[in-house]
CHARMM-style PDB file with segment names, atoms N, HN, CA, C and O in Angstrom:
ATOM      1  N   MET     1     194.270  27.206  -5.173  1.00  0.00      PROA
ATOM      2  CA  MET     1     195.305  28.084  -4.684  1.00  0.00      PROA
ATOM      3  C   MET     1     194.715  29.115  -3.724  1.00  0.00      PROA
ATOM      4  O   MET     1     193.550  29.501  -3.829  1.00  0.00      PROA
ATOM      5  N   VAL     2     195.543  29.538  -2.802  1.00  0.00      PROA
ATOM      6  HN  VAL     2     196.489  29.224  -2.717  1.00  0.00      PROA
ATOM      7  CA  VAL     2     195.194  30.543  -1.812  1.00  0.00      PROA
ATOM      8  C   VAL     2     196.186  31.695  -1.966  1.00  0.00      PROA
ATOM      9  O   VAL     2     197.370  31.469  -2.214  1.00  0.00      PROA
ATOM     10  N   ILE     3     195.709  32.910  -1.821  1.00  0.00      PROA
ATOM     11  HN  ILE     3     194.747  33.094  -1.620  1.00  0.00      PROA
ATOM     12  CA  ILE     3     196.596  34.073  -1.869  1.00  0.00      PROA
ATOM     13  C   ILE     3     196.924  34.451  -0.423  1.00  0.00      PROA
ATOM     14  O   ILE     3     196.032  34.778   0.360  1.00  0.00      PROA
ATOM     15  N   ILE     4     198.214  34.403  -0.081  1.00  0.00      PROA
ATOM     16  HN  ILE     4     198.938  34.137  -0.718  1.00  0.00      PROA
ATOM     17  CA  ILE     4     198.663  34.770   1.257  1.00  0.00      PROA
ATOM     18  C   ILE     4     199.647  35.919   1.126  1.00  0.00      PROA
ATOM     19  O   ILE     4     200.725  35.773   0.548  1.00  0.00      PROA
ATOM     20  N   ASN     5     199.261  37.058   1.669  1.00  0.00      PROA
ATOM     21  HN  ASN     5     198.386  37.177   2.138  1.00  0.00      PROA
ATOM     22  CA  ASN     5     200.078  38.275   1.565  1.00  0.00      PROA
ATOM     23  C   ASN     5     200.517  38.536   0.124  1.00  0.00      PROA
ATOM     24  O   ASN     5     201.669  38.885  -0.133  1.00  0.00      PROA
ATOM     25  N   GLY     6     199.583  38.361  -0.806  1.00  0.00      PROA
ATOM     26  HN  GLY     6     198.647  38.077  -0.597  1.00  0.00      PROA
ATOM     27  CA  GLY     6     199.827  38.677  -2.202  1.00  0.00      PROA
ATOM     28  C   GLY     6     200.486  37.587  -3.023  1.00  0.00      PROA
ATOM     29  O   GLY     6     200.713  37.777  -4.218  1.00  0.00      PROA
ATOM     30  N   GLU     7     200.805  36.440  -2.413  1.00  0.00      PROA
ATOM     31  HN  GLU     7     200.621  36.286  -1.442  1.00  0.00      PROA
ATOM     32  CA  GLU     7     201.467  35.352  -3.137  1.00  0.00      PROA
ATOM     33  C   GLU     7     200.593  34.110  -3.169  1.00  0.00      PROA
ATOM     34  O   GLU     7     200.002  33.732  -2.157  1.00  0.00      PROA
ATOM     35  N   GLU     8     200.511  33.473  -4.338  1.00  0.00      PROA
ATOM     36  HN  GLU     8     200.991  33.780  -5.160  1.00  0.00      PROA
ATOM     37  CA  GLU     8     199.755  32.227  -4.452  1.00  0.00      PROA
ATOM     38  C   GLU     8     200.480  31.112  -3.722  1.00  0.00      PROA
ATOM     39  O   GLU     8     201.687  30.931  -3.876  1.00  0.00      PROA
ATOM     40  N   GLN     9     199.725  30.364  -2.921  1.00  0.00      PROA
ATOM     41  HN  GLN     9     198.744  30.510  -2.796  1.00  0.00      PROA
ATOM     42  CA  GLN     9     200.292  29.227  -2.202  1.00  0.00      PROA
ATOM     43  C   GLN     9     199.285  28.092  -2.191  1.00  0.00      PROA
ATOM     44  O   GLN     9     198.077  28.317  -2.267  1.00  0.00      PROA
ATOM     45  N   ASN    10     199.785  26.890  -2.097  1.00  0.00      PROA
ATOM     46  HN  ASN    10     200.766  26.707  -2.035  1.00  0.00      PROA
ATOM     47  CA  ASN    10     198.935  25.710  -2.014  1.00  0.00      PROA
ATOM     48  C   ASN    10     198.640  25.453  -0.540  1.00  0.00      PROA
ATOM     49  O   ASN    10     199.340  24.675   0.108  1.00  0.00      PROA
ATOM     50  N   ALA    11     197.607  26.103  -0.009  1.00  0.00      PROA
ATOM     51  HN  ALA    11     197.038  26.735  -0.535  1.00  0.00      PROA
ATOM     52  CA  ALA    11     197.287  25.987   1.408  1.00  0.00      PROA
ATOM     53  C   ALA    11     195.826  25.609   1.641  1.00  0.00      PROA
ATOM     54  O   ALA    11     195.378  25.585   2.787  1.00  0.00      PROA
ATOM     55  N   ALA    12     195.083  25.318   0.592  1.00  0.00      PROA
ATOM     56  HN  ALA    12     195.447  25.338  -0.339  1.00  0.00      PROA
ATOM     57  CA  ALA    12     193.679  24.944   0.742  1.00  0.00      PROA
ATOM     58  C   ALA    12     193.582  23.686   1.593  1.00  0.00      PROA
ATOM     59  O   ALA    12     194.334  22.731   1.400  1.00  0.00      PROA
ATOM     60  N   GLY    13     192.646  23.697   2.538  1.00  0.00      PROA
ATOM     61  HN  GLY    13     192.035  24.473   2.695  1.00  0.00      PROA
ATOM     62  CA  GLY    13     192.438  22.559   3.423  1.00  0.00      PROA
ATOM     63  C   GLY    13     193.172  22.681   4.749  1.00  0.00      PROA
ATOM     64  O   GLY    13     192.888  21.934   5.685  1.00  0.00      PROA
ATOM     65  N   LEU    14     194.115  23.618   4.839  1.00  0.00      PROA
ATOM     66  HN  LEU    14     194.346  24.225   4.079  1.00  0.00      PROA
ATOM     67  CA  LEU    14     194.821  23.850   6.099  1.00  0.00      PROA
ATOM     68  C   LEU    14     194.012  24.799   6.965  1.00  0.00      PROA
ATOM     69  O   LEU    14     193.183  25.557   6.462  1.00  0.00      PROA
ATOM     70  N   THR    15     194.254  24.757   8.263  1.00  0.00      PROA
ATOM     71  HN  THR    15     194.928  24.141   8.672  1.00  0.00      PROA
ATOM     72  CA  THR    15     193.655  25.759   9.144  1.00  0.00      PROA
ATOM     73  C   THR    15     194.559  26.990   9.153  1.00  0.00      PROA
ATOM     74  O   THR    15     195.707  26.932   8.711  1.00  0.00      PROA
ATOM     75  N   VAL    16     194.038  28.086   9.654  1.00  0.00      PROA
ATOM     76  HN  VAL    16     193.106  28.133  10.013  1.00  0.00      PROA
ATOM     77  CA  VAL    16     194.852  29.293   9.779  1.00  0.00      PROA
ATOM     78  C   VAL    16     196.062  29.003  10.658  1.00  0.00      PROA
ATOM     79  O   VAL    16     197.162  29.468  10.358  1.00  0.00      PROA
ATOM     80  N   ALA    17     195.884  28.243  11.739  1.00  0.00      PROA
ATOM     81  HN  ALA    17     194.990  27.865  11.983  1.00  0.00      PROA
ATOM     82  CA  ALA    17     196.998  27.890  12.630  1.00  0.00      PROA
ATOM     83  C   ALA    17     198.076  27.131  11.868  1.00  0.00      PROA
ATOM     84  O   ALA    17     199.265  27.372  12.078  1.00  0.00      PROA
ATOM     85  N   GLU    18     197.680  26.224  10.992  1.00  0.00      PROA
ATOM     86  HN  GLU    18     196.715  26.028  10.822  1.00  0.00      PROA
ATOM     87  CA  GLU    18     198.651  25.457  10.208  1.00  0.00      PROA
ATOM     88  C   GLU    18     199.377  26.352   9.206  1.00  0.00      PROA
ATOM     89  O   GLU    18     200.577  26.191   8.985  1.00  0.00      PROA
ATOM     90  N   VAL    19     198.663  27.281   8.608  1.00  0.00      PROA
ATOM     91  HN  VAL    19     197.688  27.412   8.787  1.00  0.00      PROA
ATOM     92  CA  VAL    19     199.288  28.230   7.682  1.00  0.00      PROA
ATOM     93  C   VAL    19     200.337  29.060   8.424  1.00  0.00      PROA
ATOM     94  O   VAL    19     201.433  29.286   7.912  1.00  0.00      PROA
ATOM     95  N   LEU    20     199.994  29.509   9.624  1.00  0.00      PROA
ATOM     96  HN  LEU    20     199.103  29.326  10.040  1.00  0.00      PROA
ATOM     97  CA  LEU    20     200.932  30.298  10.413  1.00  0.00      PROA
ATOM     98  C   LEU    20     202.169  29.485  10.791  1.00  0.00      PROA
ATOM     99  O   LEU    20     203.293  29.981  10.712  1.00  0.00      PROA
ATOM    100  N   ALA    21     201.958  28.239  11.198  1.00  0.00      PROA
ATOM    101  HN  ALA    21     201.046  27.836  11.262  1.00  0.00      PROA
ATOM    102  CA  ALA    21     203.086  27.379  11.562  1.00  0.00      PROA
ATOM    103  C   ALA    21     203.975  27.115  10.357  1.00  0.00      PROA
ATOM    104  O   ALA    21     205.201  27.127  10.466  1.00  0.00      PROA
ATOM    105  N   ARG    22     203.361  26.879   9.226  1.00  0.00      PROA
ATOM    106  HN  ARG    22     202.365  26.869   9.138  1.00  0.00      PROA
ATOM    107  CA  ARG    22     204.115  26.619   7.998  1.00  0.00      PROA
ATOM    108  C   ARG    22     204.955  27.830   7.595  1.00  0.00      PROA
ATOM    109  O   ARG    22     206.053  27.683   7.056  1.00  0.00      PROA
ATOM    110  N   GLY    23     204.428  29.027   7.861  1.00  0.00      PROA
ATOM    111  HN  GLY    23     203.536  29.145   8.299  1.00  0.00      PROA
ATOM    112  CA  GLY    23     205.137  30.261   7.526  1.00  0.00      PROA
ATOM    113  C   GLY    23     206.036  30.759   8.638  1.00  0.00      PROA
ATOM    114  O   GLY    23     206.604  31.847   8.536  1.00  0.00      PROA
ATOM    115  N   ASP    24     206.173  29.972   9.709  1.00  0.00      PROA
ATOM    116  HN  ASP    24     205.711  29.089   9.792  1.00  0.00      PROA
ATOM    117  CA  ASP    24     207.027  30.306  10.843  1.00  0.00      PROA
ATOM    118  C   ASP    24     206.615  31.613  11.525  1.00  0.00      PROA
ATOM    119  O   ASP    24     207.463  32.383  11.976  1.00  0.00      PROA
ATOM    120  N   TYR    25     205.295  31.852  11.593  1.00  0.00      PROA
ATOM    121  HN  TYR    25     204.606  31.226  11.227  1.00  0.00      PROA
ATOM    122  CA  TYR    25     204.757  33.017  12.295  1.00  0.00      PROA
ATOM    123  C   TYR    25     204.488  32.643  13.751  1.00  0.00      PROA
ATOM    124  O   TYR    25     204.171  31.492  14.053  1.00  0.00      PROA
ATOM    125  N   ASN    26     204.614  33.604  14.640  1.00  0.00      PROA
ATOM    126  HN  ASN    26     204.872  34.539  14.395  1.00  0.00      PROA
ATOM    127  CA  ASN    26     204.229  33.443  16.030  1.00  0.00      PROA
ATOM    128  C   ASN    26     202.759  33.840  16.118  1.00  0.00      PROA
ATOM    129  O   ASN    26     202.432  35.022  16.015  1.00  0.00      PROA
ATOM    130  N   ALA    27     201.869  32.867  16.308  1.00  0.00      PROA
ATOM    131  HN  ALA    27     202.135  31.907  16.392  1.00  0.00      PROA
ATOM    132  CA  ALA    27     200.428  33.118  16.281  1.00  0.00      PROA
ATOM    133  C   ALA    27     199.985  34.150  17.319  1.00  0.00      PROA
ATOM    134  O   ALA    27     198.965  34.815  17.139  1.00  0.00      PROA
ATOM    135  N   ALA    28     200.744  34.283  18.393  1.00  0.00      PROA
ATOM    136  HN  ALA    28     201.573  33.743  18.540  1.00  0.00      PROA
ATOM    137  CA  ALA    28     200.391  35.246  19.431  1.00  0.00      PROA
ATOM    138  C   ALA    28     200.691  36.684  19.012  1.00  0.00      PROA
ATOM    139  O   ALA    28     200.196  37.631  19.623  1.00  0.00      PROA
ATOM    140  N   ARG    29     201.508  36.841  17.961  1.00  0.00      PROA
ATOM    141  HN  ARG    29     201.909  36.072  17.464  1.00  0.00      PROA
ATOM    142  CA  ARG    29     201.953  38.184  17.570  1.00  0.00      PROA
ATOM    143  C   ARG    29     201.533  38.558  16.157  1.00  0.00      PROA
ATOM    144  O   ARG    29     202.206  39.346  15.492  1.00  0.00      PROA
ATOM    145  N   VAL    30     200.409  37.988  15.693  1.00  0.00      PROA
ATOM    146  HN  VAL    30     199.862  37.348  16.234  1.00  0.00      PROA
ATOM    147  CA  VAL    30     199.920  38.326  14.354  1.00  0.00      PROA
ATOM    148  C   VAL    30     198.425  38.616  14.379  1.00  0.00      PROA
ATOM    149  O   VAL    30     197.709  38.232  15.305  1.00  0.00      PROA
ATOM    150  N   ALA    31     197.983  39.296  13.346  1.00  0.00      PROA
ATOM    151  HN  ALA    31     198.564  39.607  12.594  1.00  0.00      PROA
ATOM    152  CA  ALA    31     196.559  39.459  13.048  1.00  0.00      PROA
ATOM    153  C   ALA    31     196.355  38.834  11.673  1.00  0.00      PROA
ATOM    154  O   ALA    31     197.188  38.992  10.780  1.00  0.00      PROA
ATOM    155  N   VAL    32     195.248  38.127  11.510  1.00  0.00      PROA
ATOM    156  HN  VAL    32     194.571  37.999  12.235  1.00  0.00      PROA
ATOM    157  CA  VAL    32     194.968  37.460  10.242  1.00  0.00      PROA
ATOM    158  C   VAL    32     193.609  37.909   9.725  1.00  0.00      PROA
ATOM    159  O   VAL    32     192.606  37.885  10.439  1.00  0.00      PROA
ATOM    160  N   GLU    33     193.609  38.315   8.474  1.00  0.00      PROA
ATOM    161  HN  GLU    33     194.424  38.335   7.894  1.00  0.00      PROA
ATOM    162  CA  GLU    33     192.387  38.689   7.784  1.00  0.00      PROA
ATOM    163  C   GLU    33     192.145  37.652   6.701  1.00  0.00      PROA
ATOM    164  O   GLU    33     193.038  37.357   5.907  1.00  0.00      PROA
ATOM    165  N   LYS    34     190.940  37.098   6.667  1.00  0.00      PROA
ATOM    166  HN  LYS    34     190.214  37.337   7.312  1.00  0.00      PROA
ATOM    167  CA  LYS    34     190.561  36.099   5.654  1.00  0.00      PROA
ATOM    168  C   LYS    34     189.403  36.662   4.849  1.00  0.00      PROA
ATOM    169  O   LYS    34     188.312  36.887   5.373  1.00  0.00      PROA
ATOM    170  N   ASN    35     189.654  36.884   3.582  1.00  0.00      PROA
ATOM    171  HN  ASN    35     190.540  36.702   3.156  1.00  0.00      PROA
ATOM    172  CA  ASN    35     188.632  37.439   2.683  1.00  0.00      PROA
ATOM    173  C   ASN    35     188.044  38.739   3.224  1.00  0.00      PROA
ATOM    174  O   ASN    35     186.841  38.980   3.126  1.00  0.00      PROA
ATOM    175  N   GLY    36     188.915  39.575   3.796  1.00  0.00      PROA
ATOM    176  HN  GLY    36     189.892  39.379   3.875  1.00  0.00      PROA
ATOM    177  CA  GLY    36     188.497  40.880   4.261  1.00  0.00      PROA
ATOM    178  C   GLY    36     187.938  40.927   5.672  1.00  0.00      PROA
ATOM    179  O   GLY    36     187.590  42.003   6.158  1.00  0.00      PROA
ATOM    180  N   LEU    37     187.843  39.771   6.349  1.00  0.00      PROA
ATOM    181  HN  LEU    37     188.126  38.897   5.954  1.00  0.00      PROA
ATOM    182  CA  LEU    37     187.308  39.732   7.709  1.00  0.00      PROA
ATOM    183  C   LEU    37     188.375  39.247   8.678  1.00  0.00      PROA
ATOM    184  O   LEU    37     189.094  38.289   8.391  1.00  0.00      PROA
ATOM    185  N   LEU    38     188.479  39.907   9.825  1.00  0.00      PROA
ATOM    186  HN  LEU    38     187.895  40.685  10.059  1.00  0.00      PROA
ATOM    187  CA  LEU    38     189.448  39.535  10.842  1.00  0.00      PROA
ATOM    188  C   LEU    38     189.087  38.171  11.430  1.00  0.00      PROA
ATOM    189  O   LEU    38     187.931  37.920  11.769  1.00  0.00      PROA
ATOM    190  N   VAL    39     190.086  37.292  11.547  1.00  0.00      PROA
ATOM    191  HN  VAL    39     191.026  37.496  11.271  1.00  0.00      PROA
ATOM    192  CA  VAL    39     189.892  35.986  12.164  1.00  0.00      PROA
ATOM    193  C   VAL    39     190.331  36.110  13.625  1.00  0.00      PROA
ATOM    194  O   VAL    39     191.500  36.395  13.885  1.00  0.00      PROA
ATOM    195  N   PRO    40     189.414  35.900  14.592  1.00  0.00      PROA
ATOM    196  CA  PRO    40     189.812  35.962  15.998  1.00  0.00      PROA
ATOM    197  C   PRO    40     190.854  34.879  16.324  1.00  0.00      PROA
ATOM    198  O   PRO    40     190.780  33.769  15.798  1.00  0.00      PROA
ATOM    199  N   LYS    41     191.806  35.200  17.175  1.00  0.00      PROA
ATOM    200  HN  LYS    41     191.867  36.102  17.602  1.00  0.00      PROA
ATOM    201  CA  LYS    41     192.864  34.251  17.522  1.00  0.00      PROA
ATOM    202  C   LYS    41     192.296  32.930  18.021  1.00  0.00      PROA
ATOM    203  O   LYS    41     192.848  31.872  17.718  1.00  0.00      PROA
ATOM    204  N   ARG    42     191.216  32.969  18.771  1.00  0.00      PROA
ATOM    205  HN  ARG    42     190.767  33.829  19.017  1.00  0.00      PROA
ATOM    206  CA  ARG    42     190.628  31.740  19.313  1.00  0.00      PROA
ATOM    207  C   ARG    42     190.092  30.816  18.219  1.00  0.00      PROA
ATOM    208  O   ARG    42     189.815  29.644  18.474  1.00  0.00      PROA
ATOM    209  N   GLU    43     189.946  31.350  16.989  1.00  0.00      PROA
ATOM    210  HN  GLU    43     190.171  32.302  16.783  1.00  0.00      PROA
ATOM    211  CA  GLU    43     189.426  30.552  15.874  1.00  0.00      PROA
ATOM    212  C   GLU    43     190.517  30.066  14.921  1.00  0.00      PROA
ATOM    213  O   GLU    43     190.209  29.375  13.949  1.00  0.00      PROA
ATOM    214  N   PHE    44     191.789  30.407  15.171  1.00  0.00      PROA
ATOM    215  HN  PHE    44     192.040  30.968  15.960  1.00  0.00      PROA
ATOM    216  CA  PHE    44     192.875  30.014  14.266  1.00  0.00      PROA
ATOM    217  C   PHE    44     192.893  28.505  14.029  1.00  0.00      PROA
ATOM    218  O   PHE    44     193.118  28.063  12.902  1.00  0.00      PROA
ATOM    219  N   GLY    45     192.660  27.710  15.071  1.00  0.00      PROA
ATOM    220  HN  GLY    45     192.477  28.068  15.986  1.00  0.00      PROA
ATOM    221  CA  GLY    45     192.728  26.255  14.944  1.00  0.00      PROA
ATOM    222  C   GLY    45     191.564  25.633  14.202  1.00  0.00      PROA
ATOM    223  O   GLY    45     191.662  24.494  13.746  1.00  0.00      PROA
ATOM    224  N   GLY    46     190.465  26.355  14.071  1.00  0.00      PROA
ATOM    225  HN  GLY    46     190.385  27.280  14.442  1.00  0.00      PROA
ATOM    226  CA  GLY    46     189.283  25.796  13.412  1.00  0.00      PROA
ATOM    227  C   GLY    46     188.918  26.460  12.100  1.00  0.00      PROA
ATOM    228  O   GLY    46     188.062  25.964  11.367  1.00  0.00      PROA
ATOM    229  N   ALA    47     189.563  27.582  11.797  1.00  0.00      PROA
ATOM    230  HN  ALA    47     190.259  27.985  12.392  1.00  0.00      PROA
ATOM    231  CA  ALA    47     189.259  28.307  10.557  1.00  0.00      PROA
ATOM    232  C   ALA    47     190.006  27.664   9.399  1.00  0.00      PROA
ATOM    233  O   ALA    47     191.221  27.811   9.276  1.00  0.00      PROA
ATOM    234  N   VAL    48     189.279  26.956   8.558  1.00  0.00      PROA
ATOM    235  HN  VAL    48     188.291  26.836   8.658  1.00  0.00      PROA
ATOM    236  CA  VAL    48     189.874  26.244   7.423  1.00  0.00      PROA
ATOM    237  C   VAL    48     189.969  27.175   6.222  1.00  0.00      PROA
ATOM    238  O   VAL    48     189.041  27.924   5.916  1.00  0.00      PROA
ATOM    239  N   VAL    49     191.099  27.108   5.558  1.00  0.00      PROA
ATOM    240  HN  VAL    49     191.852  26.499   5.807  1.00  0.00      PROA
ATOM    241  CA  VAL    49     191.357  27.914   4.365  1.00  0.00      PROA
ATOM    242  C   VAL    49     190.883  27.128   3.144  1.00  0.00      PROA
ATOM    243  O   VAL    49     191.235  25.961   2.974  1.00  0.00      PROA
ATOM    244  N   SER    50     190.097  27.765   2.310  1.00  0.00      PROA
ATOM    245  HN  SER    50     189.811  28.714   2.448  1.00  0.00      PROA
ATOM    246  CA  SER    50     189.555  27.114   1.116  1.00  0.00      PROA
ATOM    247  C   SER    50     190.200  27.670  -0.147  1.00  0.00      PROA
ATOM    248  O   SER    50     190.754  28.769  -0.148  1.00  0.00      PROA
ATOM    249  N   ASP    51     190.117  26.895  -1.214  1.00  0.00      PROA
ATOM    250  HN  ASP    51     189.667  26.002  -1.213  1.00  0.00      PROA
ATOM    251  CA  ASP    51     190.632  27.325  -2.512  1.00  0.00      PROA
ATOM    252  C   ASP    51     189.989  28.657  -2.878  1.00  0.00      PROA
ATOM    253  O   ASP    51     188.769  28.801  -2.807  1.00  0.00      PROA
ATOM    254  N   GLY    52     190.803  29.625  -3.267  1.00  0.00      PROA
ATOM    255  HN  GLY    52     191.795  29.508  -3.325  1.00  0.00      PROA
ATOM    256  CA  GLY    52     190.320  30.938  -3.657  1.00  0.00      PROA
ATOM    257  C   GLY    52     190.307  31.963  -2.537  1.00  0.00      PROA
ATOM    258  O   GLY    52     190.059  33.143  -2.784  1.00  0.00      PROA
ATOM    259  N   ASP    53     190.572  31.530  -1.301  1.00  0.00      PROA
ATOM    260  HN  ASP    53     190.773  30.571  -1.100  1.00  0.00      PROA
ATOM    261  CA  ASP    53     190.611  32.480  -0.186  1.00  0.00      PROA
ATOM    262  C   ASP    53     191.808  33.407  -0.303  1.00  0.00      PROA
ATOM    263  O   ASP    53     192.822  33.076  -0.918  1.00  0.00      PROA
ATOM    264  N   VAL    54     191.661  34.578   0.305  1.00  0.00      PROA
ATOM    265  HN  VAL    54     190.837  34.847   0.804  1.00  0.00      PROA
ATOM    266  CA  VAL    54     192.755  35.561   0.364  1.00  0.00      PROA
ATOM    267  C   VAL    54     193.035  35.830   1.828  1.00  0.00      PROA
ATOM    268  O   VAL    54     192.148  36.262   2.565  1.00  0.00      PROA
ATOM    269  N   LEU    55     194.280  35.575   2.260  1.00  0.00      PROA
ATOM    270  HN  LEU    55     195.000  35.224   1.662  1.00  0.00      PROA
ATOM    271  CA  LEU    55     194.702  35.824   3.629  1.00  0.00      PROA
ATOM    272  C   LEU    55     195.715  36.968   3.645  1.00  0.00      PROA
ATOM    273  O   LEU    55     196.592  37.062   2.786  1.00  0.00      PROA
ATOM    274  N   GLU    56     195.569  37.820   4.634  1.00  0.00      PROA
ATOM    275  HN  GLU    56     194.857  37.744   5.332  1.00  0.00      PROA
ATOM    276  CA  GLU    56     196.564  38.842   4.912  1.00  0.00      PROA
ATOM    277  C   GLU    56     197.021  38.591   6.342  1.00  0.00      PROA
ATOM    278  O   GLU    56     196.212  38.571   7.270  1.00  0.00      PROA
ATOM    279  N   ILE    57     198.325  38.401   6.508  1.00  0.00      PROA
ATOM    280  HN  ILE    57     198.981  38.417   5.754  1.00  0.00      PROA
ATOM    281  CA  ILE    57     198.903  38.143   7.824  1.00  0.00      PROA
ATOM    282  C   ILE    57     199.802  39.323   8.168  1.00  0.00      PROA
ATOM    283  O   ILE    57     200.736  39.648   7.434  1.00  0.00      PROA
ATOM    284  N   VAL    58     199.504  39.955   9.294  1.00  0.00      PROA
ATOM    285  HN  VAL    58     198.745  39.691   9.890  1.00  0.00      PROA
ATOM    286  CA  VAL    58     200.279  41.111   9.732  1.00  0.00      PROA
ATOM    287  C   VAL    58     200.950  40.748  11.053  1.00  0.00      PROA
ATOM    288  O   VAL    58     200.276  40.429  12.032  1.00  0.00      PROA
ATOM    289  N   ALA    59     202.280  40.798  11.074  1.00  0.00      PROA
ATOM    290  HN  ALA    59     202.828  41.057  10.279  1.00  0.00      PROA
ATOM    291  CA  ALA    59     203.034  40.499  12.284  1.00  0.00      PROA
ATOM    292  C   ALA    59     203.319  41.793  13.032  1.00  0.00      PROA
ATOM    293  O   ALA    59     203.639  42.818  12.429  1.00  0.00      PROA
ATOM    294  N   PHE    60     203.198  41.731  14.373  1.00  0.00      PROA
ATOM    295  HN  PHE    60     202.938  40.899  14.863  1.00  0.00      PROA
ATOM    296  CA  PHE    60     203.463  42.876  15.225  1.00  0.00      PROA
ATOM    297  C   PHE    60     204.869  42.775  15.796  1.00  0.00      PROA
ATOM    298  O   PHE    60     205.292  41.708  16.242  1.00  0.00      PROA
ATOM    299  N   PHE    61     205.577  43.868  15.782  1.00  0.00      PROA
ATOM    300  HN  PHE    61     205.233  44.735  15.420  1.00  0.00      PROA
ATOM    301  CA  PHE    61     206.933  43.926  16.314  1.00  0.00      PROA
ATOM    302  C   PHE    61     207.002  45.012  17.370  1.00  0.00      PROA
ATOM    303  O   PHE    61     206.421  46.086  17.214  1.00  0.00      PROA
ATOM    304  N   GLY    62     207.713  44.721  18.438  1.00  0.00      PROA
ATOM    305  HN  GLY    62     208.184  43.848  18.564  1.00  0.00      PROA
ATOM    306  CA  GLY    62     207.904  45.713  19.478  1.00  0.00      PROA
ATOM    307  C   GLY    62     209.152  46.544  19.173  1.00  0.00      PROA
ATOM    308  O   GLY    62     209.977  46.172  18.339  1.00  0.00      PROA
ATOM    309  N   GLY    63     209.261  47.620  19.834  1.00  0.00      PROA
ATOM    310  HN  GLY    63     208.590  47.923  20.511  1.00  0.00      PROA
ATOM    311  CA  GLY    63     210.425  48.454  19.641  1.00  0.00      PROA
ATOM    312  C   GLY    63     210.253  49.776  20.363  1.00  0.00      PROA
ATOM    313  O   GLY    63     209.250  50.020  21.033  1.00  0.00      PROA
ATOM    314  N   GLY    64     211.221  50.587  20.213  1.00  0.00      PROA
ATOM    315  HN  GLY    64     212.036  50.389  19.668  1.00  0.00      PROA
ATOM    316  CA  GLY    64     211.054  51.849  20.887  1.00  0.00      PROA
ATOM    317  C   GLY    64     212.261  52.629  20.892  1.00  0.00      PROA
ATOM    318  OT1 GLY    64     212.279  53.736  21.431  1.00  0.00      PROA
TER     319      GLY     64
END
């Protein structure tokens, strides 16, 4: 199991990009932290999520 934004999910073996797509996130408008370390956007497609990992996904919204 993987913890994503505080919830257990079966996402082990997926890349960060796949996790974002599955969660309907816009990869261009999020920041992802994996086990306390920021994942650079250029690495989303190659960063594999493993059992026991903790992801925090923060979406950015515009406004004013």
